[in-house]
GUKEGU-14560 format. One line per 5 residues: number of its first residue (from 1); their letters; for each residue y negated, x, z of N, C-alpha, C. Coordinates in Angstrom, 3 decimals. Atoms other than C-alpha are relative to their C-alpha. Example, Ala and Ser with C-alpha at 12.3 -4.5 7.8 and 13.67 -1.06 7.14 Angstrom:
BEGIN
1> AS> 1.190:0.890:0.000:4.500:12.300:7.800:-1.200:0.900:0.000; 1.190:-0.820:-0.060:1.060:13.670:7.140:-1.090:-0.770:0.730
END
This chain:
BEGIN
1> XXXXX> 1.133:0.776:-0.523:12.834:10.527:36.089:-1.196:0.196:-0.920; 1.120:-0.094:0.910:9.839:9.748:33.862:-1.198:0.614:0.691; 1.173:-0.654:-0.549:6.475:11.433:34.274:-0.794:-0.941:0.890; 0.777:0.806:-0.943:4.321:10.260:37.185:-1.235:-0.562:-0.682; 1.237:0.477:0.616:1.226:10.013:34.998:0.229:-1.198:-0.904
6> XXXXX> -0.271:1.155:0.832:2.989:7.400:32.828:-0.299:-1.301:0.725; 0.262:1.206:-0.772:2.509:4.901:35.665:-1.455:-0.434:-0.102; 1.423:0.325:0.071:-1.258:5.074:35.178:-0.423:-0.424:-1.402; 0.330:0.370:1.359:-1.095:4.301:31.466:0.095:-1.506:-0.171; -0.112:1.410:0.323:-1.649:0.867:30.023:1.336:-0.252:-0.681
11> XXXXX> -1.284:0.352:0.605:1.371:-0.995:28.735:-0.001:0.343:-1.486; 0.074:-0.301:1.427:0.202:-0.608:25.148:0.073:1.502:-0.269; -0.033:-1.442:0.187:-0.333:3.130:25.528:1.406:0.532:0.223; -1.388:-0.414:-0.221:3.165:3.534:26.943:0.870:-0.339:-1.207; -0.768:0.399:1.176:4.586:1.601:24.009:-0.322:0.912:-1.174
16> XXXXX> 0.383:-0.879:1.104:2.590:3.701:21.545:0.599:1.391:0.161; -0.567:-1.336:-0.219:3.715:6.956:23.125:1.490:0.025:-0.305; -1.435:0.022:0.269:7.325:5.919:22.996:0.273:-0.117:-1.492; -0.230:0.188:1.431:7.136:4.712:19.394:-0.332:1.249:-0.797; 0.373:-1.215:0.728:5.312:7.838:18.199:0.964:1.142:0.283
21> XXXXX> -0.963:-1.047:-0.335:7.739:10.100:20.056:1.330:-0.238:-0.703; -1.256:0.316:0.676:10.800:8.298:18.678:-0.117:0.249:-1.498; 0.235:-0.275:1.419:9.309:8.463:15.187:0.012:1.502:-0.270; -0.014:-1.459:0.103:8.775:12.186:15.729:1.431:0.526:-0.059; -1.387:-0.439:-0.006:12.445:12.630:16.569:0.750:-0.395:-1.253
26> XXXXX> -0.691:0.465:1.197:13.675:10.532:13.649:-0.395:0.800:-1.232; 0.467:-0.732:1.180:11.531:12.390:11.121:0.443:1.462:0.002; -0.308:-1.424:-0.120:12.704:15.769:12.375:1.493:0.289:-0.010; -1.450:-0.217:-0.007:16.459:15.317:11.976:0.431:0.927:-1.137; -0.438:-0.764:1.172:16.727:16.848:8.489:-0.822:1.260:-0.246
31> XXXXX> 0.856:-1.141:0.275:13.812:19.297:8.445:0.490:1.347:0.521; -0.396:-1.303:-0.548:15.295:22.020:10.714:0.959:0.790:-0.881; -0.968:-0.699:0.843:18.074:22.828:8.205:-0.669:0.757:-1.141; 0.691:-0.663:1.107:15.452:23.921:5.662:-0.300:1.466:0.326; 0.437:-1.347:-0.364:14.441:27.033:7.625:1.062:1.075:-0.253
36> XXXXX> -0.979:-1.025:0.343:17.739:28.960:7.434:0.258:0.110:-1.499; -0.174:-0.058:1.458:18.032:28.008:3.752:-1.104:0.839:-0.626; 1.113:-0.791:0.526:14.578:29.424:3.028:0.168:1.469:0.375; -0.186:-1.385:-0.438:15.457:32.524:5.053:0.965:0.756:-0.907; -0.894:-0.663:0.945:18.228:33.241:2.528:-0.781:0.666:-1.125
41> XXXXX> 0.822:-0.564:1.066:15.482:33.877:-0.030:-1.033:0.980:0.532; 1.111:-0.821:-0.500:12.686:35.308:2.105:0.450:1.236:0.773; -0.479:-1.145:-0.781:14.828:37.678:4.205:1.163:0.697:-0.698; -1.184:-0.618:0.606:18.248:38.237:2.662:-0.213:0.335:-1.475; 0.264:-0.291:1.407:16.803:38.253:-0.842:-1.043:1.072:-0.219
46> XXXXX> 1.019:-1.040:0.085:14.389:41.107:-0.120:0.582:1.348:0.431; -0.486:-1.316:-0.451:14.723:44.879:0.540:0.251:0.088:1.498; -0.253:-0.023:-1.444:14.688:44.076:4.260:1.496:-0.122:0.311; -1.428:0.210:-0.261:18.318:43.031:3.966:0.766:1.310:-0.031; -0.708:-1.276:0.098:19.438:46.519:2.905:-0.500:1.020:1.022
51> XXXXX> 0.554:-0.967:-0.951:17.110:48.445:5.209:0.249:-0.405:1.447; -0.226:0.494:-1.364:17.575:46.246:8.279:1.040:-1.117:-0.044; -1.021:1.058:0.147:20.869:44.395:7.776:0.278:-0.740:1.306; -0.280:0.657:-1.279:21.453:43.735:11.464:-1.081:-0.977:0.389; 1.122:0.877:-0.341:17.983:42.296:12.069:-0.061:-1.202:-0.932
56> XXXXX> 0.025:1.102:0.968:18.185:40.210:8.888:1.074:-1.034:0.323; -1.079:0.923:-0.355:21.541:38.735:9.886:-0.318:-0.737:1.295; 0.363:0.633:-1.265:20.226:38.073:13.392:-1.017:-1.120:-0.216; 1.003:1.025:0.294:17.222:36.166:12.018:0.655:-1.233:-0.609; -0.671:1.126:0.653:19.433:34.028:9.791:0.869:-0.762:0.992
61> XXXXX> -0.859:0.654:-0.982:21.895:33.343:12.608:-0.822:-0.787:1.015; 0.849:0.672:-0.983:19.108:32.459:15.048:-0.608:-1.268:-0.581; 0.565:1.186:0.647:17.467:30.076:12.590:1.058:-1.085:-0.175; -1.079:0.978:0.174:20.833:28.418:11.948:0.335:-0.682:1.322; -0.304:0.560:-1.312:21.583:27.963:15.649:-1.113:-0.962:0.438
66> XXXXX> 1.124:0.848:-0.380:18.112:26.566:16.266:-0.045:-1.269:-0.848; -0.042:1.187:0.861:18.490:24.211:13.297:1.027:-1.002:0.518; -1.033:0.883:-0.535:21.727:22.807:14.707:-0.472:-0.640:1.313; 0.491:0.518:-1.283:20.148:22.461:18.164:-1.062:-1.078:-0.215; 1.058:0.975:0.253:17.115:20.641:16.765:0.545:-1.280:-0.618
71> XXXXX> -0.594:1.192:0.620:19.236:18.289:14.641:0.704:-0.853:1.050; -0.697:0.736:-1.059:21.425:17.341:17.596:-0.991:-0.617:0.981; 1.011:0.521:-0.919:18.380:16.955:19.824:-0.736:-1.176:-0.626; 0.697:1.088:0.683:16.647:14.793:17.217:0.824:-1.271:-0.056; -0.854:1.185:0.061:19.638:12.476:16.901:0.101:-0.704:1.350
76> XXXXX> -0.055:0.613:-1.323:19.723:11.900:20.646:-1.348:-0.107:0.666; 1.330:-0.076:-0.589:15.981:12.026:21.110:-0.410:-1.317:0.656; 0.436:1.294:-0.538:15.432:8.293:21.674:0.607:-0.248:1.381; -0.650:0.180:-1.300:17.996:8.127:24.482:-0.561:0.988:1.019; 0.574:-1.001:-0.901:16.598:11.335:25.962:-1.392:-0.419:0.460
81> XXXXX> 1.356:0.432:-0.363:13.059:9.947:25.891:0.048:-1.143:1.000; -0.115:1.113:-0.937:14.157:6.771:27.653:0.408:0.484:1.389; -0.421:-0.551:-1.289:15.636:8.965:30.402:-1.120:0.770:0.698; 0.939:-0.925:-0.638:12.872:11.527:30.990:-1.434:-0.162:-0.494; 1.366:0.223:0.461:9.799:10.218:29.123:-0.557:1.162:-0.808
86> XXXXX> 0.696:-1.019:0.788:7.294:12.748:27.816:0.614:1.393:0.146; -0.695:-1.280:-0.117:9.426:15.612:29.055:0.851:0.264:-1.241; -0.785:-0.160:1.222:11.629:14.993:26.004:-0.855:0.526:-1.139; 0.909:-0.492:1.033:8.613:15.558:23.757:-0.310:1.480:0.203; 0.255:-1.423:-0.270:7.873:18.864:25.475:1.213:0.856:-0.341
91> XXXXX> -1.215:-0.733:0.366:11.493:19.956:25.066:0.119:0.116:-1.521; 0.005:-0.022:1.462:11.288:19.020:21.397:-0.978:1.050:-0.516; 1.035:-0.940:0.442:8.102:21.062:21.041:0.433:1.449:0.215; -0.466:-1.364:-0.278:9.687:24.154:22.634:0.994:0.447:-1.068; -0.969:-0.339:1.050:12.616:24.087:20.185:-0.696:0.215:-1.341
96> XXXXX> 0.762:-0.128:1.247:10.219:23.546:17.293:-0.775:1.308:-0.033; 0.813:-1.217:-0.070:7.976:26.393:18.434:0.851:1.254:-0.198; -0.868:-1.183:0.125:10.858:28.867:18.734:0.469:0.174:-1.440; -0.518:-0.131:1.358:12.334:28.097:15.323:-1.096:0.358:-0.995; 1.085:-0.276:0.937:9.007:28.064:13.490:-0.564:1.404:0.202
101> XXXXX> 0.491:-1.352:-0.258:7.913:31.292:15.177:0.931:1.043:-0.598; -0.962:-0.938:0.600:11.113:33.089:14.155:-0.136:0.002:-1.513; 0.124:0.107:1.446:10.721:31.798:10.607:-1.273:0.677:-0.514; 1.275:-0.547:0.483:7.033:32.705:10.229:-0.107:1.499:0.272; 0.021:-1.442:-0.284:7.456:36.119:11.888:0.860:0.762:-1.007
106> XXXXX> -0.813:-0.657:1.023:10.256:36.951:9.460:-0.718:0.043:-1.341; 0.785:0.001:1.238:8.035:35.898:6.543:-1.132:1.020:0.075; 1.067:-0.990:-0.167:5.191:38.005:7.945:0.552:1.417:-0.113; -0.613:-1.330:0.107:7.568:40.988:8.242:0.258:0.362:-1.453; -0.221:-0.250:1.429:8.467:40.620:4.565:-1.306:0.383:-0.680
111> XXXXX> 1.295:-0.274:0.621:4.790:40.569:3.574:-0.495:1.390:0.379; 0.473:-1.310:-0.439:3.907:43.612:5.652:0.879:1.128:-0.523; -0.904:-1.040:0.477:6.978:45.518:4.461:-0.114:0.209:-1.502; -0.020:-0.114:1.462:6.825:44.760:0.732:-1.380:0.081:-0.622; 1.344:-0.055:0.563:3.053:44.515:0.313:-0.182:-1.040:-1.096
116> XXXXX> 0.321:0.930:1.086:1.747:42.911:-2.869:1.139:-0.047:-1.003; -1.173:0.103:0.861:5.197:42.297:-4.310:0.391:-1.463:-0.151; -0.440:1.366:0.259:6.950:39.243:-5.655:0.630:-0.631:1.228; -0.637:0.528:-1.199:8.981:38.901:-2.483:-1.033:-0.507:1.010; 1.039:0.410:-0.935:5.794:38.683:-0.422:-0.631:-1.321:-0.428
121> XXXXX> 0.579:1.252:0.497:4.347:35.977:-2.648:0.956:-1.172:0.223; -0.980:1.055:-0.242:7.574:34.010:-2.363:-0.002:-0.397:1.472; 0.038:0.290:-1.437:7.490:34.311:1.436:-1.249:-0.791:0.362; 1.249:0.712:-0.251:3.842:33.196:1.431:0.098:-1.448:-0.472; -0.126:1.342:0.556:4.654:30.215:-0.768:0.905:-0.874:0.862
126> XXXXX> -0.927:0.769:-0.830:7.611:29.108:1.347:-0.615:-0.350:1.351; 0.617:0.262:-1.292:5.625:29.423:4.550:-1.033:-1.115:-0.108; 0.991:1.063:0.198:2.797:27.296:3.175:0.680:-1.338:-0.259; -0.743:1.239:0.257:5.352:24.734:1.949:0.566:-0.573:1.287; -0.515:0.465:-1.290:6.910:24.561:5.405:-1.102:-0.657:0.816
131> XXXXX> 1.129:0.592:-0.721:3.465:23.869:6.877:-0.322:-1.388:-0.546; 0.272:1.309:0.602:2.962:21.019:4.404:1.063:-1.023:0.412; -1.073:0.922:-0.383:6.370:19.489:5.167:-0.114:-0.384:1.469; 0.156:0.299:-1.420:5.753:19.758:8.911:-1.152:-0.939:0.275; 1.133:0.908:-0.166:2.411:18.016:8.555:0.429:-1.445:-0.249
136> XXXXX> -0.468:1.347:0.313:4.167:15.032:7.012:0.890:-0.566:1.101; -0.985:0.507:-0.959:6.899:14.786:9.669:-0.463:0.017:1.447; 0.400:-0.177:-1.396:5.025:15.788:12.835:-1.349:-0.611:0.344; 1.372:0.436:-0.216:1.624:14.159:12.416:-0.116:-1.202:0.933; 0.103:1.127:-0.926:2.503:11.142:14.575:-0.396:0.469:1.402
141> XXXXX> 0.431:-0.586:-1.263:1.908:13.463:17.546:-0.918:1.184:-0.298; 0.939:-1.059:0.386:-1.288:15.530:16.933:0.202:1.314:0.751; -0.178:-1.238:-0.764:-0.606:18.027:19.732:1.186:0.795:-0.511; -1.189:-0.662:0.538:2.880:18.806:18.448:-0.306:0.575:-1.376; 0.352:-0.481:1.343:1.484:19.123:14.929:-0.859:1.247:0.057
146> XXXXX> 0.860:-1.186:-0.106:-1.199:21.600:15.996:0.790:1.217:0.472; -0.844:-1.113:-0.458:1.332:23.731:17.880:0.865:0.507:-1.146; -0.813:-0.382:1.156:3.543:23.715:14.796:-0.812:0.822:-1.001; 0.830:-0.731:0.962:0.707:24.799:12.500:-0.344:1.397:0.512; 0.300:-1.314:-0.562:-0.238:27.617:14.860:1.205:0.931:-0.112
151> XXXXX> -1.206:-0.825:0.065:3.364:28.865:14.961:0.305:0.441:-1.424; -0.326:-0.313:1.389:3.701:28.772:11.175:-1.079:0.848:-0.664; 1.092:-0.607:0.769:0.269:29.908:9.998:-0.560:1.283:0.608; 0.642:-1.167:-0.623:-0.969:32.467:12.550:0.709:1.306:-0.351; -0.638:-1.266:0.404:1.702:35.177:11.949:-0.209:0.316:-1.471
156> XXXXX> 0.231:-0.200:1.431:1.279:34.670:8.232:-1.402:0.528:-0.253; 1.385:-0.427:0.204:-2.508:35.011:8.406:-0.220:1.441:0.469; 0.165:-1.358:-0.529:-2.266:38.187:10.505:0.647:1.050:-0.897; -0.709:-0.955:0.858:0.056:39.797:7.939:-0.615:0.143:-1.375; 0.506:0.000:1.367:-2.007:39.075:4.813:-0.804:1.258:-0.325
161> XXXXX> 0.836:-1.168:0.295:-4.597:41.870:5.041:0.807:1.296:0.043; -0.833:-1.208:0.045:-2.113:44.610:6.059:0.966:0.006:-1.184; -0.976:0.061:1.083:0.297:43.419:3.372:-0.606:0.050:-1.379; 0.591:0.102:1.338:-2.025:42.682:0.441:-1.282:0.804:-0.160; 1.226:-0.792:0.112:-5.029:44.890:1.223:-1.205:-0.878:-0.243
166> XXXXX> 1.217:0.769:0.283:-8.292:43.626:-0.270:0.314:-1.414:-0.480; -0.395:1.344:0.447:-6.515:40.748:-1.970:0.388:-0.882:1.178; -0.381:0.762:-1.176:-5.338:39.748:1.475:-1.154:-0.759:0.613; 1.174:0.698:-0.533:-8.913:38.801:2.419:-0.142:-1.367:-0.671; 0.079:1.261:0.742:-8.976:36.163:-0.313:1.133:-0.936:0.413
171> XXXXX> -1.139:0.815:-0.419:-5.510:34.987:0.645:-0.183:-0.535:1.415; 0.256:0.444:-1.366:-6.574:34.817:4.289:-0.955:-1.177:0.018; 0.943:1.119:0.081:-9.543:32.611:3.441:0.688:-1.258:-0.525; -0.736:1.140:0.532:-7.293:30.399:1.371:0.946:-0.598:1.028; -0.909:0.481:-1.043:-4.814:30.179:4.241:-0.752:-0.797:1.060
176> XXXXX> 0.803:0.717:-0.995:-7.561:29.146:6.660:-0.443:-1.365:-0.521; 0.381:1.284:0.601:-8.781:26.464:4.262:1.198:-0.945:-0.030; -1.208:0.816:0.041:-5.211:25.244:3.853:0.354:-0.531:1.388; -0.286:0.442:-1.367:-4.720:25.121:7.611:-0.958:-1.104:0.426; 0.974:1.038:-0.328:-7.941:23.120:7.999:0.346:-1.315:-0.700
181> XXXXX> -0.408:1.206:0.735:-6.724:20.708:5.332:1.194:-0.675:0.673; -1.166:0.557:-0.671:-3.391:20.272:7.103:-0.391:-0.679:1.318; 0.457:0.603:-1.255:-5.173:19.592:10.402:-0.675:-1.344:-0.265; 0.678:1.255:0.341:-7.360:16.968:8.762:1.004:-1.070:-0.408; -1.009:0.962:0.423:-4.377:15.303:7.105:0.812:-0.497:1.193
186> XXXXX> -0.733:0.406:-1.197:-2.535:15.307:10.411:-0.763:-1.020:0.821; 0.813:0.968:-0.754:-5.417:13.522:12.141:-0.033:-1.353:-0.697; 0.040:1.259:0.736:-5.604:10.921:9.381:1.322:-0.759:0.119; -1.309:0.643:-0.116:-1.866:10.247:9.502:0.199:-0.553:1.414; -0.136:0.452:-1.382:-1.932:10.014:13.308:-0.825:-1.253:0.250
191> XXXXX> 0.860:1.173:-0.187:-4.860:7.562:13.249:0.575:-1.219:-0.718; -0.586:1.115:0.742:-3.172:5.440:10.579:1.242:-0.530:0.707; -1.208:0.436:-0.721:0.071:5.364:12.562:-0.379:-0.779:1.255; 0.446:0.723:-1.192:-1.791:4.307:15.723:-0.486:-1.399:-0.375; 0.459:1.326:0.430:-3.487:1.470:13.831:1.184:-0.895:-0.361
196> XXXXX> -1.179:0.779:0.357:-0.103:0.369:12.489:0.716:-0.514:1.246; -0.674:0.409:-1.237:1.440:0.304:15.972:-0.798:-1.089:0.701; 0.841:1.004:-0.656:-1.519:-1.630:17.392:0.094:-1.342:-0.727; -0.135:1.245:0.759:-1.274:-4.167:14.573:1.338:-0.672:0.286; -1.305:0.569:-0.330:2.436:-4.618:15.301:-0.003:-0.624:1.392
201> XXXXX> 0.070:0.549:-1.357:1.725:-5.124:19.002:-0.822:-1.282:0.027; 0.800:1.231:0.085:-0.970:-7.692:18.151:0.844:-1.159:-0.529; -0.859:1.049:0.551:1.569:-9.618:16.072:1.020:-0.473:1.037; -0.957:0.369:-1.039:4.093:-9.530:18.913:-0.677:-0.871:1.056; 0.731:0.796:-0.992:1.466:-10.800:21.379:-0.293:-1.401:-0.519
206> XXXXX> 0.299:1.310:0.579:0.476:-13.586:19.007:1.256:-0.869:-0.071; -1.250:0.767:0.087:4.109:-14.603:18.509:0.437:-0.493:1.367; -0.390:0.405:-1.346:4.708:-14.707:22.254:-0.854:-1.147:0.525; 0.887:1.064:-0.456:1.760:-17.050:22.731:0.281:-1.326:-0.685; -0.329:1.227:0.726:3.159:-19.559:20.254:1.289:-0.569:0.570
211> XXXXX> -1.172:0.642:-0.591:5.511:-21.874:22.151:0.047:-1.448:-0.495; -0.151:1.368:0.489:6.864:-25.127:20.770:1.167:-0.671:0.713; -1.098:0.810:-0.504:9.074:-27.945:22.037:0.722:-0.613:-1.193; -0.750:0.585:1.101:11.870:-29.114:19.790:1.306:-0.564:0.544; -1.259:0.612:-0.422:15.072:-31.079:19.942:-0.238:-1.294:0.762
216> XXXXX> 0.044:1.251:-0.762:15.847:-34.119:22.113:-0.394:0.303:1.441; 0.485:-0.192:-1.367:13.936:-34.287:25.415:0.410:-1.208:0.836; -0.424:1.135:-0.853:15.669:-36.467:28.101:-1.131:-0.407:0.941; 1.105:0.476:-0.818:12.987:-38.579:29.771:0.393:-1.326:0.663; -0.325:1.214:-0.743:13.315:-41.271:32.438:-0.776:-1.186:-0.583
221> XXXXX> 0.647:1.174:0.581:12.597:-44.730:31.050:-0.950:-0.676:0.973; 0.831:0.671:-0.991:10.965:-45.770:34.336:-1.163:0.888:0.457; 1.069:-0.848:-0.553:9.059:-42.879:35.952:-0.513:1.046:-0.973; 0.399:-0.942:1.052:8.827:-40.737:32.785:0.172:1.468:0.399; -0.342:-1.393:-0.277:10.114:-37.576:34.499:0.960:0.524:-1.070
226> XXXXX> -0.802:-0.624:1.056:11.851:-35.128:32.193:1.063:0.888:0.626; -1.086:-0.844:-0.495:15.235:-33.458:32.761:0.046:1.292:-0.800; -0.046:-1.283:0.705:15.290:-29.722:31.960:1.435:0.431:-0.250; -1.331:-0.490:0.378:18.223:-27.586:30.819:0.912:0.207:1.199; -0.819:-0.221:-1.204:19.371:-26.999:34.410:0.363:-1.294:0.707
231> XXXXX> -0.271:1.286:-0.623:19.529:-30.725:35.219:-1.047:-0.421:1.010; 1.058:0.322:-0.959:16.373:-30.680:37.339:-1.014:-0.918:-0.670; 0.998:0.932:0.531:13.924:-33.545:36.889:-1.387:0.414:0.470; 1.380:-0.360:-0.336:10.226:-32.744:36.782:-0.951:-0.881:-0.793; 0.960:0.859:0.684:7.093:-34.571:35.791:-0.376:0.587:-1.348
236> XXXXX> 0.289:-0.393:1.381:5.906:-34.444:32.207:-0.988:1.166:-0.048; 1.014:-1.056:0.026:2.891:-32.245:32.982:0.625:1.371:0.264; -0.637:-1.274:-0.339:4.951:-29.520:34.640:0.930:0.458:-1.120; -0.953:-0.343:1.054:7.564:-29.675:31.912:-0.708:0.580:-1.226; 0.713:-0.455:1.202:5.083:-29.283:29.058:-0.734:1.315:0.272
241> XXXXX> 0.766:-1.204:-0.296:2.919:-26.660:30.784:0.876:1.236:0.134; -0.891:-1.148:-0.167:5.912:-24.448:31.582:0.618:0.461:-1.312; -0.641:-0.337:1.265:7.046:-24.443:27.957:-0.956:0.143:-1.159; 1.014:-0.164:1.040:3.812:-24.380:25.994:-1.242:0.610:0.621; 1.291:-0.488:-0.485:0.300:-23.016:26.268:-0.979:-1.143:0.261
246> XXXXX> 0.872:1.156:-0.195:-1.052:-26.572:26.642:-0.363:-0.168:1.468; 0.456:0.339:-1.341:-3.074:-27.590:29.686:-0.497:-1.446:-0.010; 0.353:1.416:-0.083:-3.876:-31.091:30.906:-1.338:-0.179:0.703; 1.160:0.509:-0.730:-7.150:-32.714:31.831:0.282:-1.476:0.286; -0.382:1.339:-0.452:-7.078:-36.066:33.607:-1.143:-1.001:-0.182
251> XXXXX> 0.926:1.125:0.161:-8.771:-39.322:32.749:0.818:-1.282:0.197; -0.673:1.297:-0.156:-7.920:-43.030:32.946:-0.143:-0.753:-1.312; 0.051:0.725:1.268:-6.974:-44.905:29.819:-0.499:-1.431:0.243; 0.533:1.365:-0.188:-8.448:-48.397:29.223:1.012:-0.969:0.605; -1.010:0.925:-0.536:-5.160:-50.196:29.981:0.152:0.188:1.497
256> XXXXX> -0.153:-0.267:-1.437:-4.756:-48.448:33.378:-1.292:-0.323:0.752; 1.270:0.342:-0.649:-8.440:-48.880:34.150:-0.089:-1.490:0.232; 0.019:1.449:-0.136:-8.098:-52.592:33.549:0.987:-0.466:1.059; -1.045:0.427:-0.925:-4.915:-52.800:35.642:-0.263:0.421:1.433; 0.108:-0.539:-1.354:-5.734:-50.578:38.600:-1.438:0.029:0.533
261> XXXXX> 1.399:-0.048:-0.435:-9.553:-50.489:38.685:-0.782:-1.120:-0.691; 0.660:1.105:0.730:-10.603:-53.957:37.538:-1.483:-0.099:0.316; 1.417:0.129:-0.354:-13.903:-53.797:39.429:-0.861:1.015:-0.735; 0.752:-1.014:0.720:-14.876:-50.672:37.497:0.154:-0.111:-1.504; -0.311:0.067:1.420:-13.496:-51.676:34.161:-1.055:-0.791:-0.752
266> XXXXX> 0.944:0.687:0.872:-15.940:-52.614:31.440:0.729:-0.371:-1.275; -0.758:0.388:1.200:-14.238:-54.636:28.719:-0.780:0.314:-1.264; 0.629:-0.268:1.288:-14.896:-53.837:25.105:-0.642:-1.270:-0.519; 0.723:1.189:0.474:-17.257:-56.194:23.233:0.903:-1.021:-0.651; -0.832:0.950:0.724:-14.457:-57.711:21.174:1.007:-0.710:0.899
271> XXXXX> -0.960:0.645:-0.895:-12.440:-58.717:24.278:-0.733:-0.549:1.219; 0.720:0.577:-1.141:-13.878:-61.141:26.882:0.576:0.484:1.316; -0.394:-0.481:-1.328:-13.746:-60.138:30.564:1.073:-0.873:0.606; -0.987:0.880:-0.591:-11.743:-63.248:31.541:1.378:0.296:-0.516; -1.313:-0.265:0.557:-8.911:-62.529:29.141:0.508:1.370:0.398
276> XXX> -0.427:-1.354:-0.374:-8.908:-58.869:30.182:0.650:0.019:1.364; -0.570:-0.003:-1.356:-7.990:-59.868:33.789:1.260:-0.828:0.095; -1.182:0.849:-0.047:-5.138:-62.200:32.886:1.256:0.854:0.118
END
C-alpha cells in the first residue's frame, strides 16, 4: 500500500517523485559492486589483513553480500516502487547506508591503524572517489544523497587527525571543502533534473491538448448529424467538441436570416429587398 501522504500531493509532484526514484534505482545498479572491489585494495592490501584476517574477510564478505542485495533491489526497484511508493526509496536508502558505512568505517580503520602511510592515502583517495561517484548517481534525490555523503565522509573525517596527526588538520579541512562541493553539485543536479521532468510534463500536456479530426466523417445529407465510431448519430457540434478543443458560438448567417427572419433581415446594398424575398 502506498504512503498516505502521497494522496495529498499534486499529480505533477507524484510523477516527479516516481521518475526521480526510478532514476535513482537505475543509476545504482552497477555502483554497489565497486565497494567490495575497492575493499580488496584498502583492506586486504594493507597490514590489517595479516593482523586481523577474520575481520578483514568479514568486511569483504559483508560488502559483497550488500552489493548483490543492492544490485537485485535496483533491478526490481521500479516494480517495488509501484507497489509500496516512497517506502521503496527508504528501503533503498537503508541498504545504501549500511554498505557505505561498512566501507567508510573500514577505510577509517586503515587510516587510524597505518597512520601517515601509503595505504592510508590510498584509502583516503578511494573514499573521496566513492563520494564523487555517489554524487553523480544519487543526486536526483537530495535527501538520499546527503545521507550517502554523511555515511561516506563522516567516519573518514573523524579518522584523519588521529591517523595523520597535524597533517590531518589540513586533510580534514580539505575533506570538509570537498563535502561542501559535493553537496552543492548534488543540489544543482537535482534542480536540473526537476526542470527536465517539468519540461517533459509540459510537452505531454501540450500534446494532449492538440486534438485533430482526420479521415472520412460520415454525415447525414439531410440533417447533417454525424455518425461516430460506435454507430451513434450526434449533431455536428457535439461531435466536434468531443474530439477537439474547439467551442461554438451561435449566430445566424445571411441566408438563414433571409429565409427564417425576413422581417429582421437587412439586404446588402448590392441586392434589392424584393429579389431577396423571392
